[in-house]
C-alpha positions, -999 to +999 in steps of 0.1 A: +001-003+000+013+034-004+019+064+014-011+085-007-035+049-001-025+047+034-038+079+049-061+079+024-072+046+041-068+060+076-081+091+075-116+072+065-109+045+094-106+080+123-137+096+104-153+067+107-150+061+135-161+093+155-186+102+127-201+090+097-213+124+086-184+142+095-167+154+055-132+146+054-107+172+042-084+164+014-058+191+005-061+205-035-050+187-060-017+181-071-017+181-106+005+155-103-016+133-076-030+101-085-062+095-089-063+065-062-074+089-037-098+102-051-112+072-062-112+061-026-129+088-015-155+085-043-159+051-034-165+053+005-192+077+010-179+101+022-184+138+018-156+151+007-139+189-003-108+203-014-088+222+014-059+250+001-029+235+004-020+264+036-046+283+048-043+293+085-077+308+086-095+276+088-064+255+115-075+255+145-040+254+155-034+287+147-053+304+176-034+283+202-003+286+195-018+322+192-025+324+232+008+309+237+030+332+218+010+364+233+014+347+269+055+343+263+053+383+252+036+392+288+064+376+303+091+394+279+106+359+282+139+373+260+169+349+267+169+312+257+168+303+299+141+327+304+120+315+273+124+280+286+111+288+323+083+303+305+071+280+277+062+255+302+032+278+323+025+293+288+017+260+268-002+252+306-024+283+300-041+265+269-072+242+284-096+216+270-117+241+269-104+262+245-104+232+218-138+239+211-136+280+205-104+276+181-124+251+158-155+277+158-132+306+148-122+287+119-155+281+112-156+244+121-192+228+130-198+203+157-218+177+137-251+166+162 
């Protein structure tokens, strides 16, 4: 099984484990991309759409990194040692309760 097929199969398996109605995202088509991923997705019955190669507006991790960077700026970690000491608390400032808001901010809706 080549890596593209393995990736698509894994996406389908993970998505079906979460919710059979959930859409599957796939990177924008590449000129030389094999037809196999599209055929697998078409045959799966899952809804899918092409996403831009990278779009920070659609990436829920971006608000998390923004929060971490804001905390590091707040404590003014300007040396390697200060950064090392401040990084743990900055990462701890991100809580599980932040996750739903990050997904909503990026336009994702939670399936019922």
